[in-house]
One Martini backbone bead per residue (centre of mass of N, CA, C, O) as a GRO file, in nm:
protein
  133
    1MET     BB    1   0.056   0.060  -0.019
    2ILE     BB    2   0.300   0.256  -0.005
    3ARG     BB    3   0.404   0.223  -0.291
    4LEU     BB    4   0.155   0.342  -0.438
    5SER     BB    5   0.171   0.618  -0.306
    6HIS     BB    6   0.458   0.690  -0.412
    7ALA     BB    7   0.404   0.663  -0.709
    8PHE     BB    8   0.176   0.875  -0.725
    9THR     BB    9   0.353   1.111  -0.624
   10LEU     BB   10   0.560   1.096  -0.854
   11ARG     BB   11   0.368   1.137  -1.086
   12ARG     BB   12   0.266   1.420  -0.991
   13VAL     BB   13   0.548   1.555  -1.005
   14ALA     BB   14   0.598   1.503  -1.307
   15CYS     BB   15   0.359   1.649  -1.419
   16ALA     BB   16   0.418   1.927  -1.291
   17THR     BB   17   0.688   1.963  -1.436
   18ALA     BB   18   0.591   1.949  -1.724
   19LEU     BB   19   0.400   2.192  -1.710
   20LEU     BB   20   0.617   2.404  -1.630
   21SER     BB   21   0.787   2.366  -1.890
   22LEU     BB   22   0.564   2.446  -2.093
   23ALA     BB   23   0.526   2.729  -1.983
   24ALA     BB   24   0.822   2.837  -2.017
   25CYS     BB   25   0.829   2.831  -2.334
   26GLY     BB   26   0.671   3.110  -2.371
   27GLY     BB   27   0.754   3.315  -2.187
   28GLU     BB   28   0.712   3.622  -2.053
   29GLY     BB   29   0.625   3.747  -2.356
   30SER     BB   30   0.377   3.590  -2.469
   31LYS     BB   31   0.149   3.820  -2.436
   32TYR     BB   32   0.327   4.018  -2.656
   33ALA     BB   33   0.328   3.849  -2.887
   34GLY     BB   34   0.377   3.959  -3.227
   35THR     BB   35   0.211   4.159  -3.473
   36TRP     BB   36   0.273   4.506  -3.525
   37LYS     BB   37   0.114   4.845  -3.549
   38ARG     BB   38   0.201   5.199  -3.634
   39ASP     BB   39   0.201   5.535  -3.628
   40LEU     BB   40   0.472   5.761  -3.736
   41TYR     BB   41   0.394   6.080  -3.705
   42GLY     BB   42   0.293   6.076  -4.025
   43GLU     BB   43   0.534   5.882  -4.177
   44GLY     BB   44   0.396   5.609  -4.120
   45GLU     BB   45   0.439   5.270  -4.092
   46VAL     BB   46   0.514   5.066  -3.815
   47GLY     BB   47   0.674   4.765  -3.744
   48MET     BB   48   0.628   4.463  -3.523
   49LYS     BB   49   0.827   4.203  -3.387
   50MET     BB   50   0.733   3.986  -3.110
   51ALA     BB   51   0.883   3.774  -2.892
   52SER     BB   52   0.875   3.568  -2.608
   53ASN     BB   53   1.211   3.601  -2.583
   54GLY     BB   54   1.261   3.929  -2.680
   55GLY     BB   55   1.242   3.963  -2.961
   56VAL     BB   56   1.306   4.258  -3.176
   57GLU     BB   57   1.136   4.408  -3.465
   58LEU     BB   58   1.186   4.702  -3.669
   59MET     BB   59   0.979   4.865  -3.926
   60LEU     BB   60   1.022   5.127  -4.112
   61PRO     BB   61   0.910   5.358  -4.318
   62ALA     BB   62   0.844   5.385  -4.638
   63PRO     BB   63   1.098   5.563  -4.810
   64ARG     BB   64   1.292   5.658  -4.585
   65TRP     BB   65   1.315   5.363  -4.537
   66PRO     BB   66   1.399   5.059  -4.566
   67ASP     BB   67   1.265   4.732  -4.679
   68SER     BB   68   1.341   4.641  -4.359
   69VAL     BB   69   1.511   4.560  -4.092
   70ASP     BB   70   1.611   4.831  -3.880
   71MET     BB   71   1.551   4.693  -3.587
   72LYS     BB   72   1.746   4.466  -3.369
   73GLY     BB   73   1.658   4.286  -3.064
   74ARG     BB   74   1.705   4.221  -2.712
   75ALA     BB   75   1.481   4.145  -2.441
   76ASP     BB   76   1.354   4.175  -2.119
   77PHE     BB   77   1.116   4.035  -1.907
   78LYS     BB   78   0.968   4.232  -1.617
   79GLY     BB   79   0.684   4.188  -1.634
   80ASP     BB   80   0.585   4.517  -1.750
   81THR     BB   81   0.898   4.519  -1.844
   82LEU     BB   82   1.117   4.635  -2.081
   83VAL     BB   83   1.468   4.527  -2.135
   84PHE     BB   84   1.749   4.687  -2.264
   85LYS     BB   85   2.058   4.604  -2.277
   86ALA     BB   86   2.363   4.673  -2.272
   87ASP     BB   87   2.502   4.671  -2.631
   88SER     BB   88   2.736   4.791  -2.843
   89VAL     BB   89   2.778   4.556  -3.032
   90GLY     BB   90   2.477   4.522  -3.134
   91SER     BB   91   2.458   4.848  -3.066
   92PRO     BB   92   2.609   5.152  -3.053
   93CYS     BB   93   2.371   5.307  -2.882
   94GLN     BB   94   2.373   5.069  -2.648
   95THR     BB   95   2.513   5.205  -2.346
   96ALA     BB   96   2.231   5.155  -2.197
   97ASP     BB   97   1.972   5.085  -2.032
   98ALA     BB   98   1.638   5.012  -2.143
   99ARG     BB   99   1.294   5.124  -2.051
  100TYR     BB  100   0.964   4.966  -2.075
  101LEU     BB  101   0.630   5.003  -2.066
  102ILE     BB  102   0.391   4.722  -2.080
  103ASN     BB  103   0.062   4.684  -2.239
  104ARG     BB  104  -0.229   4.463  -2.276
  105THR     BB  105  -0.480   4.421  -2.482
  106GLU     BB  106  -0.643   4.262  -2.696
  107ASP     BB  107  -0.537   4.471  -2.975
  108GLU     BB  108  -0.329   4.615  -2.779
  109LEU     BB  109  -0.021   4.812  -2.741
  110HIS     BB  110   0.147   4.967  -2.466
  111ILE     BB  111   0.421   5.211  -2.486
  112ALA     BB  112   0.652   5.327  -2.241
  113GLY     BB  113   0.894   5.526  -2.135
  114ILE     BB  114   1.176   5.481  -1.900
  115GLY     BB  115   1.357   5.710  -1.942
  116MET     BB  116   1.649   5.655  -2.104
  117ASP     BB  117   1.740   5.618  -2.457
  118THR     BB  118   2.031   5.589  -2.654
  119CYS     BB  119   1.805   5.496  -2.873
  120GLY     BB  120   1.612   5.716  -3.030
  121GLY     BB  121   1.479   5.546  -3.261
  122ARG     BB  122   1.351   5.334  -3.068
  123HIS     BB  123   1.181   5.519  -2.907
  124ALA     BB  124   1.015   5.649  -3.137
  125ALA     BB  125   0.900   5.367  -3.236
  126LEU     BB  126   0.779   5.239  -2.963
  127VAL     BB  127   0.620   5.476  -2.857
  128GLY     BB  128   0.281   5.370  -2.801
  129VAL     BB  129   0.013   5.251  -3.009
  130TRP     BB  130  -0.066   4.922  -3.084
  131LYS     BB  131  -0.169   4.708  -3.353
  132LYS     BB  132  -0.287   4.428  -3.461
  133ALA     BB  133  -0.170   4.262  -3.766
   0.00000   0.00000   0.00000
């Protein structure tokens, strides 16, 4: 009888561990992940692809900017804060951490800057209200 109880407990622990592992695969940013767009101050539409692992790609409006990924980086999600770590090797302007407050409703993503971002173009592109693309 004790062996059956022990086996049942081990099975429950294994199932719980598997569920936690699957949940972790989504990443902290999974609720923000997706393809987004917004108007860039009357200059055209900026697009963003945000991955649950913190990958961010920004496509600035053409013809002023080329039709390709213009800014690409990796950020960490810490609750409702998006943090781009200082990494001047990845991007010369990224000499200090940059923080953004991020909030999602059904089909909108609201991003606000917290403090200074040494990559001014990223700040101009990110801050605002995004619509699901």
